[in-house]
C-alpha positions in Angstrom: 15.4 -4.2 -17.0 16.9 -3.8 -13.6 16.2 -6.6 -11.1 15.0 -4.2 -8.4 13.0 -1.0 -8.3 12.8 1.8 -5.8 9.6 3.8 -5.6 9.2 7.1 -3.7 12.8 6.9 -2.5 12.6 10.3 -0.9 9.3 9.6 0.9 9.5 11.0 4.4 7.2 8.5 6.2 8.6 6.5 9.0 8.0 3.1 7.2 10.2 1.6 4.6 8.3 -1.0 2.5 9.8 -4.1 1.0 8.2 -6.4 -1.6 10.5 -9.3 -2.4 7.9 -11.3 -4.4 6.4 -8.4 -6.4 6.9 -9.9 -9.9 6.6 -13.1 -11.9 9.0 -11.9 -14.5 11.6 -14.4 -15.6 14.4 -12.7 -17.6 14.9 -14.3 -21.1 18.4 -15.7 -20.2 16.7 -18.2 -17.9 14.6 -19.7 -20.7 11.4 -19.5 -18.6 13.0 -22.0 -16.2 11.3 -24.7 -18.3 7.9 -23.8 -16.8 4.5 -23.9 -18.5 2.8 -20.5 -18.8 0.3 -21.3 -16.1 3.1 -22.1 -13.7 4.9 -18.9 -14.5 1.8 -16.9 -13.6 1.0 -18.9 -10.5 1.6 -18.0 -6.8 4.7 -20.2 -7.0 6.4 -17.6 -9.1 5.3 -14.5 -7.2 2.9 -13.0 -4.6 -0.2 -11.9 -6.5 -1.5 -8.5 -5.4 1.5 -7.9 -3.1 3.1 -5.1 -5.2 -0.2 -3.3 -5.7 -0.9 -3.4 -2.0 2.6 -2.2 -1.2 2.2 0.8 -3.6 -1.1 1.8 -2.0 0.5 1.6 1.5 3.4 3.7 0.2 1.0 6.4 -1.0 -0.8 6.5 2.3 2.3 6.5 4.4 4.6 8.5 2.0 7.0 5.6 2.3 9.8 4.3 0.0 9.3 0.9 -1.6 12.0 -1.5 -2.6 10.6 -4.3 -4.8 12.2 -7.2 -6.7 11.3 -7.2 -10.4 12.3 -10.9 -10.9 10.3 -14.0 -10.0 11.2 -15.7 -6.8 11.7 -18.9 -8.7 14.8 -17.3 -10.3 15.9 -16.1 -6.8 13.8 -15.6 -3.7 15.1 -12.3 -2.1 13.6 -13.4 1.2 16.1 -16.2 1.4 19.9 -16.2 2.0 22.1 -17.5 -0.8 22.9 -20.8 1.1 19.2 -21.7 1.4 18.0 -24.4 -1.0 14.7 -22.5 -1.2 16.4 -19.5 -2.6 16.4 -21.2 -6.0 13.9 -24.1 -5.4 13.8 -27.2 -7.6 10.2 -27.6 -6.6 7.6 -25.1 -5.2 4.6 -26.8 -3.6 3.6 -29.3 -6.4 5.3 -27.4 -9.3 8.6 -28.8 -10.6 11.1 -26.1 -11.7 13.3 -27.7 -14.3 15.5 -24.6 -14.7 16.5 -24.9 -11.1 17.6 -28.5 -11.3 21.3 -29.3 -11.2 22.5 -25.7 -10.6 26.2 -25.5 -10.1 27.9 -23.3 -7.5 28.7 -20.9 -10.4 25.1 -20.8 -11.5 23.9 -20.0 -8.0 26.5 -17.3 -7.5 25.5 -15.7 -10.8 21.9 -15.4 -9.6 22.9 -14.1 -6.3 24.9 -11.4 -8.1 22.1 -10.6 -10.6 19.1 -10.6 -8.2 19.8 -10.8 -4.5 22.7 -8.5 -4.1 21.1 -5.6 -6.1 18.0 -6.0 -3.9 20.0 -5.9 -0.7 22.1 -3.0 -1.9 18.9 -1.0 -2.7 17.4 -1.7 0.7 20.7 -0.6 2.4 20.8 2.5 0.2 17.4 3.6 1.5 17.9 2.6 5.1 21.4 4.0 5.4 20.1 7.6 5.2 17.3 7.1 7.7 17.2 7.3 11.5 16.6 4.6 14.2 12.9 5.5 14.3 12.5 3.8 10.9 10.2 0.8 10.7 10.6 -2.0 8.1 7.4 -3.6 6.7 7.6 -6.4 4.2 4.5 -7.2 2.2 3.5 -10.7 0.9 0.5 -12.7 -0.2 -0.2 -16.4 0.2 -2.4 -18.9 -1.5 -5.8 -19.9 0.0 -5.0 -23.6 -0.6 -1.6 -25.1 0.0 -0.9 -28.8 -0.7 -4.7 -29.2 -1.2 -5.4 -27.9 2.3 -7.5 -24.8 2.7 -6.2 -22.0 4.9 -8.7 -20.1 7.1 -6.4 -17.4 8.2 -6.7 -14.2 6.1 -4.0 -11.9 7.4 -0.7 -13.0 9.1 1.5 -10.7 11.1 4.9 -12.2 11.2 7.9 -11.4 13.3 11.2 -12.9 14.4 12.9 -12.0 17.7 11.5 -8.4 17.7 7.7 -8.6 18.2 7.0 -5.1 19.4 5.3 -3.9 16.2 3.3 -7.1 15.8 2.3 -7.0 19.4 1.0 -3.4 19.0 -0.8 -4.2 15.7 -2.5 -7.2 17.3 -3.8 -5.0 20.1 -6.0 -3.3 17.4 -7.5 -6.3 15.7 -10.9 -5.4 17.3 -11.0 -2.7 14.6 -11.4 -5.6 12.1 -13.8 -8.0 13.7 -14.7 -9.6 10.3 -11.1 -10.5 9.6 -9.2 -13.7 10.7 -5.7 -12.4 11.8 -3.0 -14.5 13.4 0.5 -14.1 14.6 3.2 -16.0 12.6 0.7 -17.6 10.3 0.5 -19.2 7.8 4.3 -19.2 8.2 6.7 -18.3 10.9 10.5 -18.0 11.7 10.9 -21.8 11.7 9.9 -21.8 8.1 12.8 -19.5 7.1 10.6 -16.7 6.0 12.0 -13.9 8.3 15.3 -13.5 6.4 14.6 -10.0 5.3 13.4 -9.0 8.7 16.6 -10.3 10.3 19.0 -9.0 7.6 17.5 -5.5 7.1 15.7 -4.7 10.4 16.9 -6.7 13.3 20.5 -6.0 12.4 19.8 -2.3 12.7 17.5 -2.5 15.7 14.5 -1.4 13.7 10.9 -2.3 14.5 9.5 -4.6 11.8 6.7 -6.8 10.6 6.1 -9.1 7.7 2.5 -8.8 6.5 0.9 -11.8 4.7 -2.5 -11.4 3.1 -4.4 -14.3 1.5 -4.3 -13.6 -2.2 -8.0 -14.2 -2.9 -8.5 -11.0 -0.9 -6.3 -9.1 -3.4 -7.9 -10.0 -6.8 -9.3 -6.6 -7.7 -8.3 -3.0 -7.3 -11.3 -2.5 -5.0 -10.2 -5.4 -2.8 -6.6 -4.2 -2.7 -7.7 -0.7 -1.7 -9.9 -2.1 1.1 -7.1 -4.3 2.4 -4.7 -1.3 2.4 -7.2 0.5 4.6 -7.5 -2.5 6.9 -3.7 -2.8 7.2 -3.4 0.9 8.0 -6.1 0.5 10.7 -3.7 -1.8 12.5 -0.3 -0.3 11.5 -0.8 3.4 12.0 -1.9 3.3 15.7 0.8 0.7 16.3 3.4 3.0 14.9 2.2 5.8 17.2 2.3 3.6 20.2 5.8 2.2 19.7 7.0 5.8 19.0 5.6 6.9 22.3 7.3 4.0 24.1 10.6 4.8 22.4 10.4 8.5 23.4 9.7 7.5 27.0 12.7 5.1 27.2 
């Protein structure tokens, strides 16, 4: 099985969707990374609900999707090869035996097997599109982290380019029931904006990393409702930044 999938590659919508943590699949050559079954299924291994949410957004926006099909514990495609967290020895409180004592050759092999194909797939899609393209990465996060509950429900993350997030936050009054924050529960200082920097900022493309608390993505009904809520923020924001770009 390939380490990356592209869905709706010829979609003509303005948005290109990335889902770096779409799967908890650990290819057999990694011997389950020495993890128990529960840990292989946990949020440490992937972002539950993120792929399904991405697919629904793709259908609504007619947008291409590039998604990793390999667990982020094998290689986290939202981290550069030099980052320790690209192949973590521990994720929250879960030890990852198969990531202990990796040699430079081991790490390079995973970069070649997982990260580079993902990056090449993103470039393949973006290379044939214009400067009006918007990059949206979709993630989910756990409601409890290191035993601390998280109140925020949706995070809109950005690095140096905040124009799309600014525009989306202008419409949060459409979702008065929802706790939405900028750069929460993570931000650039946590090293989570690698994909935005590599694939969007480098091309001057507007972008956002969307984080949704995963207890809001447990059923198809919840996922469909969240897709509608994200679109209630994203679609008017896309229109507004397009108008500003046309005027400049």
